[in-house]
N, C-alpha and C positions, 0 to 999 in steps of 0.2 A: 389431796395432791400437793405437790411441792410448790412453795411460793417463790423459789429462786429462779424459775423459768418464766419469762415474759409471755411465752406462748400459752401458758396455762391460765392466764388472767385476762379477762375481758371486761369492759364496762358492763355493769349489771351483775357481775359475779358476786356470790356471797363468800366473804373471806374473814379470816381473823388476822389482825395486824398487831405489831408492837409499836406503840408510840415512842418518840424520842425520850420523853421523860420516864418511860417505863422500861427502858432497856436493861437497867440493873436488876429490877425485880422480875422481868419477863412477863408482866401482866399483859394479857391480850384483850383487844377490843374487837368486837365483831361488827360487820356492816356490809353494805353494798358498795362496790367500786363505782366511783364517778369518773375519775381520771387516772391514767397510768402515768407516773412522773419519771420513771427510769427509762432511758432511751435504749440502753443495751439489752441484748436478748437474755442475758443471765446476770445475776448478782449474788455473791456468796452469802450475803446477809438477808436476802429477800428483795423483791422488786418493790420500789416505793410507790405508793398509791395515795390518792385522796378519796375518802369515803363520801357518800352523799351527806353525811352529818358534818362534813368539813374537816374531820380528823385526818391527819397525814401520818403514815407510818409504813413500816416494811412488812410485807405479807409473809406470814409463817405457815398458813394453811389455807387451801382453797377447798370449799365445800361444794359438793355436786348439787 
């Protein structure tokens, strides 16, 4: 699923994110969403989340 829509993401969702320092390379990090940090319903670069590991980044893909 698309990571640009806030409605697709809930705490506990398994997602892949791009960390700020990995934006140039596009390297992705997988994890479980702890907090949703973006307040708007959509964002062109992906909704910003904090994973349970503490990593913060923008969601590129939501796994079922």
